[in-house]
TORKE-475494 format. One record per residue: residue number from 1; y, x, z of N, C-alpha, C in turn. Coordinates in nm, 4 decimals. Each point is the difference from the previous one (the first is absolute). Layout:
N
VONU     i       n_c2       n_c1       n_c3      ca_c2      ca_c1      ca_c3       c_c2       c_c1       c_c3
VONU   NUM          Y          X          Z          Y          X          Z          Y          X          Z
...
//
This chain:
250
VONU     i       n_c2       n_c1       n_c3      ca_c2      ca_c1      ca_c3       c_c2       c_c1       c_c3
VONU     1     3.0455    -1.4413     0.0227    -0.0677     0.1295     0.0026    -0.0575     0.0320    -0.1365
VONU     2     0.0380     0.1151    -0.0519    -0.0536     0.0435    -0.1290    -0.1279     0.0785     0.0230
VONU     3    -0.1054    -0.0392    -0.0712    -0.1293     0.0660     0.0135    -0.0315     0.0781    -0.1269
VONU     4    -0.0351     0.1258     0.0174    -0.0390     0.0861    -0.1115    -0.1522     0.0071    -0.0073
VONU     5    -0.0521    -0.0201    -0.1196    -0.1434     0.0102    -0.0252    -0.0226     0.1191    -0.0917
VONU     6    -0.0749     0.0981     0.0453    -0.0273     0.1202    -0.0782    -0.1396    -0.0100    -0.0602
VONU     7    -0.0082     0.0174    -0.1313    -0.1280    -0.0048    -0.0706    -0.0224     0.1324    -0.0713
VONU     8    -0.0993     0.0756     0.0448    -0.0390     0.1238    -0.0675    -0.0969    -0.0347    -0.1121
VONU     9     0.0227     0.0565    -0.1180    -0.0853    -0.0346    -0.1140    -0.0371     0.1243    -0.0805
VONU    10    -0.1145    -0.0098    -0.0660    -0.0415     0.1011    -0.0978    -0.1050    -0.0625    -0.0907
VONU    11     0.0335    -0.0114    -0.1277    -0.0900    -0.0608    -0.0990    -0.0538    -0.1342     0.0507
VONU    12     0.0926    -0.0875     0.0377    -0.0351    -0.1285     0.0614     0.0268    -0.1180    -0.0916
VONU    13    -0.0065     0.0205    -0.1313     0.0379    -0.1066    -0.0925    -0.0875    -0.1254     0.0138
VONU    14    -0.1206     0.0144     0.0466    -0.0905    -0.1157     0.0101     0.0360    -0.0931     0.1148
VONU    15     0.0716     0.0504     0.0995     0.0223    -0.0797     0.1210     0.1451    -0.0164     0.0416
VONU    16     0.0877     0.0912    -0.0405     0.1336     0.0001     0.0588     0.0802    -0.1247    -0.0359
VONU    17    -0.0332    -0.0658    -0.1083     0.0673    -0.1249    -0.0342    -0.0182    -0.1056     0.1075
VONU    18    -0.1205    -0.0091     0.0560    -0.0264    -0.0941     0.1097     0.0842     0.0361     0.1224
VONU    19     0.0110     0.1311     0.0269     0.0769     0.0466     0.1146     0.1468    -0.0389    -0.0142
VONU    20     0.0574     0.0260    -0.1181     0.1410    -0.0309    -0.0249     0.0245    -0.1502     0.0087
VONU    21    -0.0871    -0.0786    -0.0603     0.0174    -0.1455     0.0023     0.0001    -0.0520     0.1431
VONU    22    -0.0897     0.0518     0.0829    -0.0070    -0.0486     0.1378     0.1257     0.0375     0.0780
VONU    23     0.0613     0.1121    -0.0340     0.1263     0.0390     0.0640     0.1138    -0.0909    -0.0447
VONU    24     0.0109    -0.0234    -0.1298     0.1087    -0.0832    -0.0519    -0.0114    -0.1445     0.0464
VONU    25    -0.1202    -0.0446     0.0325    -0.0201    -0.1371     0.0471     0.0354    -0.0181     0.1474
VONU    26     0.0337     0.1081     0.0689     0.0318    -0.0106     0.1418     0.1262    -0.0827     0.0222
VONU    27    -0.0085    -0.0940     0.0930     0.1121    -0.0895     0.0277     0.1137     0.0707     0.0725
VONU    28    -0.0290     0.1076     0.0676     0.1037     0.0736     0.0723     0.0956     0.0634    -0.1008
VONU    29     0.1297    -0.0322     0.0052     0.0921     0.0458    -0.1053     0.0436     0.1460     0.0126
VONU    30     0.0051     0.0520     0.1226     0.0488     0.1362     0.0200    -0.1182     0.0967    -0.0072
VONU    31    -0.0278     0.0457    -0.1187    -0.1172     0.0850    -0.0200     0.0245     0.0984    -0.1127
VONU    32    -0.0714     0.1097     0.0031    -0.0014     0.0965    -0.1092    -0.1393     0.0589    -0.0098
VONU    33    -0.0372     0.0415    -0.1203    -0.1258     0.0701    -0.0199     0.0287     0.1350    -0.0642
VONU    34    -0.0600     0.1033     0.0535     0.0075     0.1330    -0.0578    -0.1377     0.0350    -0.0533
VONU    35    -0.0127     0.0139    -0.1300    -0.1251     0.0439    -0.0602     0.0101     0.1510    -0.0176
VONU    36    -0.0808     0.0730     0.0753    -0.0009     0.1460    -0.0051    -0.1218     0.0414    -0.0812
VONU    37     0.0220     0.0312    -0.1248    -0.1089     0.0264    -0.0936    -0.0241     0.1499    -0.0152
VONU    38    -0.1256     0.0382    -0.0104    -0.0358     0.1409    -0.0103    -0.0123     0.0496    -0.1423
VONU    39     0.0955    -0.0381    -0.0856     0.0003     0.0401    -0.1415    -0.1239    -0.0540    -0.0715
VONU    40    -0.0188    -0.1303     0.0069    -0.1151    -0.0642    -0.0637    -0.0028     0.0261    -0.1499
VONU    41    -0.1214     0.0135    -0.0535    -0.0165     0.0213    -0.1445    -0.0302    -0.1308    -0.0723
VONU    42    -0.0097    -0.1101     0.0740    -0.0262    -0.1294    -0.0628     0.1286    -0.0830    -0.0001
VONU    43    -0.0117    -0.1305    -0.0058     0.1171    -0.0872    -0.0145     0.0560    -0.0500     0.1330
VONU    44    -0.0355     0.0650     0.1099     0.0438    -0.0474     0.1318     0.1506    -0.0189     0.0077
VONU    45     0.0755     0.1015    -0.0348     0.1465    -0.0069     0.0125     0.0577    -0.1055    -0.0934
VONU    46    -0.0521    -0.0096    -0.1207     0.0491    -0.1002    -0.0948    -0.0234    -0.1414     0.0528
VONU    47    -0.1147    -0.0205     0.0634    -0.0295    -0.1322     0.0550     0.1000    -0.0352     0.1096
VONU    48     0.0278     0.0953     0.0881     0.0966    -0.0255     0.1076     0.1375    -0.0303    -0.0583
VONU    49     0.0427     0.0809    -0.0942     0.1326    -0.0181    -0.0605     0.0098    -0.1297    -0.0788
VONU    50    -0.1128    -0.0499    -0.0504     0.0018    -0.1222    -0.0806     0.0415    -0.1226     0.0813
VONU    51    -0.0101     0.0071     0.1331     0.0417    -0.1133     0.0825     0.1515    -0.0119     0.0060
VONU    52     0.0698     0.1091    -0.0278     0.1454    -0.0034    -0.0074     0.0679    -0.0498     0.1257
VONU    53    -0.0502     0.0367     0.1161     0.0550    -0.0480     0.1258     0.0922     0.1036     0.0632
VONU    54     0.1168    -0.0455     0.0449     0.0923     0.0882     0.0705    -0.0500     0.0352     0.1389
VONU    55    -0.1003    -0.0726     0.0479    -0.0542     0.0257     0.1330    -0.1038     0.1115    -0.0008
VONU    56    -0.0323     0.0522    -0.1180    -0.1030     0.1032    -0.0124     0.0608     0.1288    -0.0537
VONU    57    -0.0258     0.1094     0.0686     0.0397     0.1325    -0.0470    -0.1261     0.0823    -0.0274
VONU    58     0.0011     0.0731    -0.1087    -0.1168     0.0781    -0.0418     0.0346     0.1479    -0.0029
VONU    59    -0.0878     0.0815     0.0559     0.0139     0.1452    -0.0030    -0.1332     0.0566    -0.0465
VONU    60     0.0017     0.0777    -0.1053    -0.1251     0.0527    -0.0555     0.0083     0.1504    -0.0186
VONU    61    -0.0848     0.0712     0.0727    -0.0099     0.1448    -0.0110    -0.1311     0.0434     0.0645
VONU    62    -0.0453     0.1192    -0.0301    -0.1244     0.0487     0.0588     0.0157     0.0121     0.1517
VONU    63    -0.1086    -0.0289     0.0699     0.0016     0.0121     0.1453    -0.1310     0.0612     0.0487
VONU    64    -0.0134     0.0099     0.1314    -0.1173     0.0620     0.0610    -0.0977    -0.1040     0.0549
VONU    65     0.0089    -0.1217    -0.0506    -0.0909    -0.1040     0.0461     0.0739    -0.1175     0.0597
VONU    66    -0.0777    -0.0988     0.0450     0.0581    -0.1270     0.0430     0.0922     0.0163     0.1203
VONU    67    -0.0350     0.0858     0.0949     0.0839     0.0129     0.1187     0.1275     0.0784    -0.0290
VONU    68    -0.0044     0.0898    -0.0959     0.1214     0.0672    -0.0458     0.0929    -0.1021    -0.0648
VONU    69    -0.0574    -0.0910    -0.0803     0.0800    -0.1060    -0.0617     0.0618    -0.0903     0.1068
VONU    70    -0.0771    -0.0349     0.1016     0.0526    -0.0840     0.1074     0.1132     0.0697     0.0745
VONU    71    -0.0123     0.1301     0.0187     0.1067     0.0745     0.0664     0.1293    -0.0042    -0.0815
VONU    72    -0.0134     0.0016    -0.1317     0.1185    -0.0142    -0.0839     0.0648    -0.1360     0.0227
VONU    73    -0.0832    -0.1017     0.0206     0.0522    -0.1320     0.0302     0.0807    -0.0005     0.1278
VONU    74    -0.0461     0.0732     0.1013     0.0750     0.0113     0.1247     0.1405     0.0543    -0.0242
VONU    75     0.0117     0.0926    -0.0935     0.1299     0.0640    -0.0242     0.0929    -0.0839    -0.0862
VONU    76    -0.0558    -0.1008    -0.0669     0.0783    -0.0752    -0.0983     0.0295    -0.1450     0.0392
VONU    77    -0.0718    -0.0542     0.0981     0.0148    -0.1429     0.0259     0.1357    -0.0313     0.0624
VONU    78     0.0499    -0.1202    -0.0287     0.1330    -0.0412     0.0438    -0.0023    -0.1166     0.0977
VONU    79    -0.1162    -0.0505     0.0338    -0.0100    -0.1182     0.0845     0.0128     0.0287     0.1485
VONU    80    -0.0010    -0.1079     0.0766     0.0007     0.0087     0.1457    -0.1410     0.0220     0.0538
VONU    81    -0.0995    -0.0331    -0.0815    -0.1400     0.0166     0.0377    -0.0775     0.0422    -0.1243
VONU    82    -0.1184     0.0580     0.0228    -0.0777     0.0535    -0.1113    -0.1488    -0.0229     0.0233
VONU    83    -0.0718    -0.0228    -0.1110    -0.1451    -0.0097     0.0014    -0.0533     0.0484    -0.1340
VONU    84    -0.1324     0.0101    -0.0118    -0.0623     0.0568    -0.1190    -0.1048    -0.0955    -0.0554
VONU    85     0.0050    -0.0209    -0.1314    -0.0963    -0.0869    -0.0682    -0.0602     0.0790    -0.1156
VONU    86    -0.1306     0.0175     0.0001    -0.0664     0.0782    -0.1038     0.0189    -0.0630    -0.1380
VONU    87    -0.0115     0.0814    -0.1021     0.0213    -0.0479    -0.1369    -0.1170    -0.0808    -0.0536
VONU    88    -0.1047    -0.0188     0.0804    -0.1086    -0.0901    -0.0376    -0.0201    -0.1084     0.1058
VONU    89     0.1056    -0.0231     0.0820    -0.0034    -0.1043     0.1014     0.1135    -0.0999    -0.0233
VONU    90    -0.0035    -0.1130     0.0705     0.1036    -0.1021    -0.0135     0.0322    -0.0594     0.1360
VONU    91     0.1158    -0.0646     0.0085     0.0265    -0.0841     0.1159    -0.0897    -0.1227    -0.0093
VONU    92    -0.0404    -0.0512     0.1154    -0.0933    -0.1122     0.0006     0.0654    -0.1292    -0.0463
VONU    93     0.1248    -0.0200     0.0390     0.0724    -0.1191    -0.0437     0.1493     0.0306    -0.0023
VONU    94     0.0796    -0.0987    -0.0404     0.1433     0.0229    -0.0215     0.0809     0.0075     0.1292
VONU    95    -0.0618    -0.0286     0.1149     0.0709    -0.0003     0.1275    -0.0188     0.1295     0.0787
VONU    96    -0.0745     0.0946    -0.0518    -0.0360     0.1189     0.0784     0.1221     0.0754     0.0518
VONU    97     0.0921     0.0372    -0.0885     0.1172     0.0770     0.0433     0.0919    -0.0817     0.0893
VONU    98     0.0136    -0.1294    -0.0281     0.0840    -0.0851     0.0838    -0.0557    -0.0064     0.1422
VONU    99    -0.1317    -0.0115     0.0133    -0.0616    -0.0056     0.1322     0.0136     0.1343     0.0727
VONU   100    -0.0096     0.1081    -0.0747     0.0188     0.1326     0.0600     0.1435     0.0148     0.0500
VONU   101     0.0974    -0.0408    -0.0818     0.1409     0.0100     0.0394     0.0290    -0.0825     0.1244
VONU   102    -0.0566    -0.1203     0.0066     0.0195    -0.0852     0.1180    -0.0579     0.0648     0.1244
VONU   103    -0.1204     0.0535    -0.0107    -0.0657     0.0633     0.1141     0.0748     0.1247     0.0455
VONU   104     0.0665     0.0671    -0.0930     0.0652     0.1262     0.0316     0.1380    -0.0176     0.0636
VONU   105     0.0417    -0.1238     0.0220     0.1298    -0.0224     0.0647     0.0042     0.0586     0.1404
VONU   106    -0.1142     0.0017     0.0684    -0.0017     0.0504     0.1363    -0.1116     0.1018     0.0227
VONU   107    -0.0385     0.0717    -0.1049    -0.0986     0.1069     0.0167     0.0265     0.1102    -0.1021
VONU   108    -0.0741     0.1089     0.0115     0.0219     0.1178    -0.0846    -0.1084     0.0180    -0.1056
VONU   109    -0.1203    -0.0450     0.0311    -0.1147     0.0142    -0.0890    -0.0715    -0.1342    -0.0092
VONU   110    -0.0350    -0.0398    -0.1215    -0.0743    -0.1230    -0.0242    -0.1205     0.0327    -0.0886
VONU   111    -0.1141    -0.0592     0.0294    -0.1160     0.0110    -0.0879    -0.0789    -0.1295     0.0092
VONU   112    -0.0879    -0.0219    -0.0962    -0.0773    -0.1235    -0.0020    -0.1431     0.0221    -0.0440
VONU   113    -0.0544    -0.0962    -0.0731    -0.1386     0.0031    -0.0454    -0.0073     0.0338    -0.1488
VONU   114    -0.1197     0.0386    -0.0422    -0.0214     0.0440    -0.1375    -0.1290    -0.0602    -0.0537
VONU   115     0.0043    -0.0482    -0.1232    -0.1212    -0.0385    -0.0721    -0.0346     0.1087    -0.0998
VONU   116    -0.1251     0.0410    -0.0033    -0.0474     0.0958    -0.0987    -0.0756    -0.0777    -0.1067
VONU   117     0.0461     0.0103    -0.1249    -0.0506    -0.0835    -0.1087    -0.0525     0.0850    -0.1146
VONU   118    -0.0830    -0.0627    -0.0838    -0.0542     0.0713    -0.1152     0.1049     0.0224    -0.1078
VONU   119     0.0893    -0.0973    -0.0189     0.1044     0.0089    -0.1017     0.1050    -0.1069     0.0294
VONU   120     0.1115     0.0067    -0.0720     0.1102    -0.0920     0.0278     0.0022    -0.1225    -0.0905
VONU   121    -0.1001    -0.0140    -0.0828    -0.0128    -0.1234    -0.0793    -0.0850    -0.1022     0.0757
VONU   122    -0.1135     0.0453     0.0495    -0.0887    -0.0918     0.0721     0.0255    -0.0007     0.1503
VONU   123     0.0555     0.1103     0.0534     0.0231     0.0164     0.1437    -0.1296    -0.0203     0.0796
VONU   124    -0.1114     0.0442    -0.0553    -0.1279    -0.0115     0.0693     0.0010     0.0898     0.1232
VONU   125    -0.0234    -0.0589     0.1161     0.0124     0.0711     0.1263    -0.1211     0.0896     0.0260
VONU   126     0.0275     0.1259     0.0351    -0.1043     0.0967     0.0336    -0.0021     0.0279     0.1497
VONU   127     0.1180     0.0255     0.0553     0.0125     0.0253     0.1437     0.1227    -0.0713     0.0530
VONU   128    -0.0086    -0.0416     0.1232     0.1104    -0.0679     0.0672     0.0452     0.0862     0.1171
VONU   129     0.1140     0.0689    -0.0155     0.0474     0.0952     0.0997     0.1092    -0.0667     0.0829
VONU   130    -0.0318    -0.0328     0.1242     0.0952    -0.0627     0.0897     0.0563     0.1058     0.0940
VONU   131     0.1307     0.0163    -0.0042     0.0632     0.1103     0.0727    -0.0209    -0.0051     0.1494
VONU   132     0.0254    -0.1134     0.0617    -0.0135    -0.0111     0.1451     0.1136     0.0695     0.0727
VONU   133     0.0133    -0.0296     0.1273     0.1079     0.0535     0.0810    -0.0173     0.1500     0.0254
VONU   134     0.1111     0.0718    -0.0051    -0.0021     0.1415     0.0368     0.0010     0.0124     0.1519
VONU   135    -0.0935     0.0797     0.0516    -0.0072     0.0229     0.1433    -0.0119     0.1500     0.0254
VONU   136     0.0321     0.0378     0.1218    -0.0132     0.1398     0.0378    -0.1442     0.0456    -0.0202
VONU   137    -0.0188     0.1177    -0.0528    -0.1310     0.0587    -0.0292    -0.0710    -0.0683    -0.1174
VONU   138     0.0721    -0.0821    -0.0775    -0.0632    -0.0698    -0.1117    -0.0584     0.0982    -0.1019
VONU   139     0.0733     0.1060    -0.0313    -0.0498     0.0959    -0.0994    -0.1236     0.0724     0.0514
VONU   140    -0.0086     0.0229     0.1293    -0.1187     0.0647     0.0567    -0.1226    -0.0899    -0.0068
VONU   141     0.0222    -0.1292    -0.0251    -0.1104    -0.0958    -0.0084    -0.0289    -0.0429    -0.1439
VONU   142     0.0496     0.0763    -0.0964    -0.0326    -0.0253    -0.1398     0.0911    -0.0974    -0.0710
VONU   143     0.1071    -0.0439     0.0647     0.0921    -0.0978    -0.0583     0.1048     0.0683    -0.0870
VONU   144     0.0442    -0.0696    -0.1029     0.1152     0.0413    -0.0800     0.0488    -0.1235    -0.0751
VONU   145     0.1316    -0.0189    -0.0145     0.0478    -0.1155    -0.0764    -0.0103     0.0263    -0.1497
VONU   146    -0.0031    -0.1040    -0.0827    -0.0048     0.0193    -0.1452     0.1333     0.0555    -0.0520
VONU   147    -0.0038     0.1149    -0.0606     0.1227     0.0670    -0.0427     0.0857    -0.0821    -0.0969
VONU   148    -0.0568    -0.0730    -0.0972     0.0854    -0.0770    -0.0918     0.0737    -0.1161     0.0667
VONU   149    -0.0259    -0.0243     0.1278     0.0700    -0.1060     0.0729     0.0985     0.0574     0.1014
VONU   150     0.0135     0.1305     0.0057     0.0740     0.0705     0.1053     0.1449     0.0224    -0.0430
VONU   151     0.0933    -0.0637     0.0717     0.1433     0.0130    -0.0311     0.0750     0.0466     0.1244
VONU   152     0.1014     0.0824    -0.0211     0.0736     0.0583     0.1128     0.1476     0.0088    -0.0321
VONU   153     0.0790    -0.0037     0.1050     0.1437     0.0175    -0.0150     0.0319     0.1435    -0.0435
VONU   154     0.1169     0.0152    -0.0598     0.0444     0.1320    -0.0456    -0.0041     0.1010     0.1144
VONU   155     0.0393    -0.0423     0.1194     0.0040     0.0906     0.1141    -0.1387     0.0545     0.0337
VONU   156    -0.1027    -0.0815    -0.0201    -0.1372     0.0452     0.0251    -0.0373     0.1093    -0.0997
VONU   157     0.0267    -0.0270    -0.1271    -0.0328     0.0986    -0.1037     0.0722     0.1319     0.0238
VONU   158     0.1231    -0.0080     0.0443     0.0762     0.1221     0.0247    -0.0573     0.0791     0.1163
VONU   159    -0.0486    -0.0694     0.1025    -0.0537     0.0701     0.1164    -0.1399     0.0548    -0.0252
VONU   160    -0.0848    -0.0786    -0.0644    -0.1392     0.0418    -0.0204    -0.0101     0.1097    -0.1055
VONU   161     0.0874    -0.0051    -0.1014    -0.0016     0.1017    -0.1045    -0.0807    -0.0416    -0.1214
VONU   162    -0.0603     0.0964    -0.0668    -0.0692    -0.0262    -0.1259    -0.1516     0.0083     0.0177
VONU   163    -0.0707    -0.0389    -0.1069    -0.1457     0.0102    -0.0016    -0.0407     0.1476    -0.0044
VONU   164    -0.1046     0.0330     0.0727    -0.0521     0.1363     0.0050    -0.0922     0.0209    -0.1198
VONU   165     0.0385     0.0898    -0.0898    -0.0721     0.0174    -0.1257    -0.1346     0.0702     0.0150
VONU   166    -0.0320     0.0466     0.1201    -0.1335     0.0619     0.0145    -0.1108    -0.1045     0.0010
VONU   167     0.0370    -0.1263     0.0198    -0.0977    -0.1083    -0.0035    -0.0090    -0.0551    -0.1418
VONU   168    -0.1170     0.0070    -0.0596    -0.0179    -0.0370    -0.1405    -0.0096    -0.1511    -0.0168
VONU   169    -0.0775    -0.0664     0.0859    -0.0211    -0.1449    -0.0141     0.0486    -0.0805     0.1204
VONU   170     0.0388     0.0658     0.1079     0.0341    -0.0737     0.1221     0.1358     0.0401     0.0578
VONU   171     0.0918     0.0395    -0.0859     0.1350     0.0286     0.0474     0.0649    -0.1229     0.0609
VONU   172    -0.0371    -0.1180    -0.0487     0.0546    -0.1240     0.0553    -0.0511    -0.0220     0.1426
VONU   173    -0.1279     0.0282     0.0251    -0.0559    -0.0105     0.1353     0.0760     0.0912     0.0950
VONU   174     0.0162     0.1257    -0.0388     0.0704     0.0962     0.0841     0.1434    -0.0458     0.0263
VONU   175     0.0643    -0.0555    -0.1015     0.1390    -0.0439     0.0166     0.0092    -0.1153     0.0999
VONU   176    -0.0860    -0.1004    -0.0164     0.0054    -0.1154     0.0900    -0.0388     0.0384     0.1424
VONU   177    -0.0938     0.0939     0.0140    -0.0351     0.0501     0.1326     0.1224     0.0620     0.0654
VONU   178     0.0717     0.0841    -0.0735     0.1192     0.0643     0.0565     0.1076    -0.1027     0.0352
VONU   179     0.0151    -0.1000    -0.0877     0.1041    -0.1006     0.0233    -0.0313    -0.0863     0.1218
VONU   180    -0.1250    -0.0393     0.0163    -0.0374    -0.0954     0.1040    -0.0420     0.0666     0.1312
VONU   181    -0.0849     0.1014    -0.0089    -0.0587     0.0582     0.1209     0.0895     0.1038     0.0667
VONU   182     0.0927     0.0584    -0.0743     0.0833     0.1067     0.0559     0.1423    -0.0456     0.0301
VONU   183     0.0264    -0.1295    -0.0167     0.1344    -0.0521     0.0216    -0.0070    -0.1302     0.0797
VONU   184     0.1160    -0.0518     0.0303     0.0070    -0.1241     0.0768     0.0808    -0.1050    -0.0762
VONU   185    -0.0273    -0.0133    -0.1287     0.0702    -0.0979    -0.0819    -0.0462    -0.1415     0.0351
VONU   186     0.0854    -0.0959    -0.0290    -0.0374    -0.1407     0.0161    -0.0868    -0.0395    -0.1195
VONU   187    -0.1219    -0.0446     0.0268    -0.0989    -0.0242    -0.1055    -0.0399    -0.1476     0.0005
VONU   188    -0.0121    -0.0574    -0.1207    -0.0440    -0.1391    -0.0097    -0.1101    -0.0135    -0.1048
VONU   189    -0.1049    -0.0689     0.0391    -0.1096    -0.0329    -0.0925     0.0198    -0.1407    -0.0527
VONU   190    -0.0022    -0.0156    -0.1333     0.0060    -0.1307    -0.0641    -0.1422    -0.0429    -0.0353
VONU   191    -0.0533    -0.1035     0.0619    -0.1373    -0.0434    -0.0284    -0.0098    -0.0801    -0.1295
VONU   192     0.0333     0.0654    -0.1100    -0.0062    -0.0634    -0.1316    -0.0217     0.1085    -0.1049
VONU   193    -0.0567    -0.0388    -0.1126    -0.0262     0.0961    -0.1071     0.1314     0.0349    -0.0696
VONU   194     0.0315     0.1271    -0.0042     0.1235     0.0490    -0.0613    -0.0247     0.0512    -0.1414
VONU   195    -0.1134     0.0677    -0.0210    -0.0247     0.0640    -0.1295    -0.1461    -0.0144    -0.0409
VONU   196    -0.0232     0.0083    -0.1321    -0.1341     0.0034    -0.0577    -0.0232     0.1399    -0.0573
VONU   197    -0.1031     0.0648     0.0484    -0.0322     0.1389    -0.0335    -0.1170    -0.0003    -0.0980
VONU   198     0.0187     0.0587    -0.1181    -0.1086     0.0041    -0.0978    -0.0895     0.1191     0.0286
VONU   199    -0.1283    -0.0258     0.0228    -0.0933     0.1073     0.0304    -0.0235     0.0864    -0.1233
VONU   200    -0.0432     0.1243     0.0255    -0.0284     0.0912    -0.1094     0.0951     0.1168    -0.0082
VONU   201     0.1044     0.0009     0.0874     0.0947     0.1098     0.0015    -0.0564     0.1218     0.0695
VONU   202     0.0856     0.0979     0.0247    -0.0442     0.1283     0.0544    -0.0659    -0.0151     0.1365
VONU   203     0.0414    -0.0993     0.0782    -0.0538    -0.0129     0.1353    -0.1261    -0.0848     0.0076
VONU   204    -0.0452    -0.0570    -0.1121    -0.1175    -0.0887     0.0034    -0.1024     0.0371    -0.1067
VONU   205    -0.0120     0.1278    -0.0312    -0.0890     0.0427    -0.1072    -0.1321     0.0559     0.0508
VONU   206    -0.0608    -0.0640     0.0959    -0.1331     0.0413     0.0415    -0.0030     0.0656     0.1365
VONU   207    -0.1229     0.0254     0.0469    -0.0196     0.0473     0.1365     0.0524     0.1413     0.0211
VONU   208    -0.0025     0.0851    -0.1040     0.0502     0.1364     0.0160     0.1493    -0.0006     0.0289
VONU   209     0.0740    -0.0841    -0.0711     0.1435    -0.0112     0.0243     0.0252    -0.0596     0.1375
VONU   210    -0.0818    -0.0986     0.0377     0.0133    -0.0610     0.1320    -0.0238     0.1030     0.1100
VONU   211    -0.1045     0.0834    -0.0174    -0.0301     0.1033     0.0989     0.1129     0.1012     0.0091
VONU   212     0.0513     0.0422    -0.1167     0.1109     0.0959     0.0004     0.1214    -0.0603     0.0708
VONU   213     0.0265    -0.1270    -0.0297     0.1128    -0.0660     0.0638    -0.0174    -0.0081     0.1509
VONU   214    -0.1221    -0.0279     0.0437    -0.0260    -0.0081     0.1428     0.0203     0.1354     0.0679
VONU   215    -0.0388     0.1063    -0.0684     0.0208     0.1341     0.0547     0.1487     0.0335     0.0066
VONU   216     0.0752    -0.0448    -0.1004     0.1447     0.0226     0.0020     0.0649    -0.0776     0.1145
VONU   217    -0.0446    -0.1225     0.0216     0.0541    -0.0796     0.1107    -0.0293     0.0669     0.1336
VONU   218    -0.1204     0.0550     0.0133    -0.0352     0.0732     0.1217     0.0920     0.1200     0.0178
VONU   219     0.0298     0.0690    -0.1094     0.0905     0.1141     0.0064     0.1376    -0.0421     0.0514
VONU   220     0.0480    -0.1146    -0.0464     0.1288    -0.0510     0.0467    -0.0036    -0.0317     0.1493
VONU   221    -0.1074    -0.0637     0.0445    -0.0113    -0.0321     0.1429    -0.0109     0.1261     0.0848
VONU   222    -0.0689     0.1000    -0.0506    -0.0111     0.1252     0.0746     0.1353     0.0684     0.0099
VONU   223     0.0784    -0.0083    -0.1077     0.1314     0.0648    -0.0018     0.1008    -0.0713     0.0899
VONU   224     0.0000    -0.1338    -0.0047     0.1061    -0.0750     0.0688    -0.0433    -0.0665     0.1301
VONU   225    -0.1304    -0.0280     0.0157    -0.0470    -0.0723     0.1181    -0.0965     0.0825     0.0844
VONU   226    -0.0154     0.1279    -0.0351    -0.0889     0.0892     0.0746    -0.1436    -0.0526     0.0054
VONU   227    -0.0469    -0.0562    -0.1085    -0.1372    -0.0513    -0.0068    -0.0994     0.1155     0.0024
VONU   228    -0.1217    -0.0235     0.0489    -0.1048     0.1028    -0.0006    -0.0517     0.0228    -0.1420
VONU   229    -0.0894     0.0972    -0.0206    -0.0526     0.0271    -0.1344    -0.0581    -0.1231    -0.0685
VONU   230    -0.0671    -0.0854     0.0738    -0.0456    -0.1309    -0.0497     0.0345    -0.1026     0.1073
VONU   231     0.0697    -0.1067    -0.0405     0.0409    -0.1009     0.0970    -0.0570    -0.1369    -0.0370
VONU   232     0.0091    -0.0997     0.0877    -0.0540    -0.1333    -0.0303     0.0559    -0.0615    -0.1270
VONU   233     0.1279     0.0273    -0.0286     0.0629    -0.0603    -0.1185    -0.0681     0.0435    -0.1286
VONU   234    -0.0608     0.1177    -0.0001    -0.0683     0.0488    -0.1201    -0.1083    -0.0978    -0.0430
VONU   235    -0.0704    -0.0588     0.0964    -0.1068    -0.0951    -0.0288     0.0518    -0.1442    -0.0041
VONU   236     0.0979    -0.0306     0.0830     0.0503    -0.1361     0.0080     0.0738    -0.0425    -0.1265
VONU   237     0.0607     0.0958    -0.0710     0.0666    -0.0343    -0.1263    -0.1010    -0.0528    -0.1013
VONU   238    -0.1196     0.0605    -0.0065    -0.1060    -0.0505    -0.0879    -0.0413    -0.1408     0.0429
VONU   239    -0.0157    -0.0189     0.1308    -0.0447    -0.1296     0.0513     0.1007    -0.1097    -0.0317
VONU   240     0.1278     0.0311     0.0103     0.1032    -0.0996    -0.0302    -0.0060    -0.0410    -0.1469
VONU   241    -0.0255     0.0940    -0.0889    -0.0099    -0.0331    -0.1427    -0.1182    -0.0916    -0.0268
VONU   242    -0.1126     0.0293     0.0619    -0.1185    -0.0842    -0.0184     0.0273    -0.1411     0.0500
VONU   243     0.0681    -0.0100     0.1128     0.0323    -0.1310     0.0561     0.0897    -0.0795    -0.0940
VONU   244     0.0941     0.0680    -0.0655     0.0892    -0.0682    -0.0943    -0.0782    -0.0611    -0.1138
VONU   245    -0.1021     0.0690    -0.0492    -0.0814    -0.0512    -0.1107    -0.0876    -0.1151     0.0478
VONU   246    -0.0630     0.0134     0.1123    -0.0900    -0.1035     0.0509     0.0741    -0.1303     0.0309
VONU   247     0.1236     0.0097     0.0405     0.0774    -0.1190     0.0341     0.0071    -0.0996    -0.1157
VONU   248    -0.0050     0.0527    -0.1230     0.0175    -0.0855    -0.1162    -0.1166    -0.0984    -0.0180
VONU   249    -0.1161     0.0344     0.0518    -0.1161    -0.0869    -0.0177    -0.0208    -0.0955     0.1162
VONU   250     0.0848     0.0120     0.1024    -0.0168    -0.0878     0.1161     0.0535    -0.1397    -0.0270
//
C-alpha cells in the first residue's frame, strides 16, 4: 500500500527540515510526500529540494491558506491512502507509516495518539493527546482524533470530499466529523504515538484562537449533527484539553 503524506507549508524554514527527515526515515517503502507550499518568501522550498528525494514532490504557488493547500494535496496525491503532516510537525518514530499500512489492511480510516512538544530538538512534552476509540455520538461529547495521525483510504477521500474553506482554524475538525460521524467506514484506533506536534502554530496561539476554534467546531456540529446553539461538546472540548495537560504530572 502506497501512502501519501501531504505537508502544507508557508515560510517554514525553521522547522520543515525536521518534518522531511522524519518522513524519509520511515521504514515503510511505499510512500510519497507532497509539499504544498504557499509561495514562501524564505528558504522553505530550497530546504525541501536540498534533500534530493524522488519520494518528495514540491508545488509552490499562492494559496488561500492551509486548508486550500491541503485540498490541492487531495487533487495531486497518487497513493492508496492519504494523511496530512504539518510543516512544523514530525512522525514520532520510523515505524509510524508501516504501522498505519498494516492497520489499514482491513479498515478504511486509521488514527492514533499525538504528543504536543515545545520543539523537535528537545521533544519536551507539553500535552499528551490520546485518541481513544471512536464511538457513536463521540463528537457530541467533545471528542476528536488528532488530525496529524488521521489516515484514510483513497475511497474515503473521494467520498468525503475536500476541506471546507469557511473554517479558518478547524477545517480538519469539520472534515473528520464528516468522515466519521456521517459515514459507516471501518475505523481503527492505534494506541500508539504517531506524530509529534510542535505547539505555537495557528491552532495553539492563545485562548482567543482556542475560543474561535471552539465556536467553529460548534458551527460544524450544528450544520452536520443538528446540534443546539450551545451543546455539551462546547464545554467538554475545553475539559478534555485540561485533562491532557494534567495527565503529564500524574
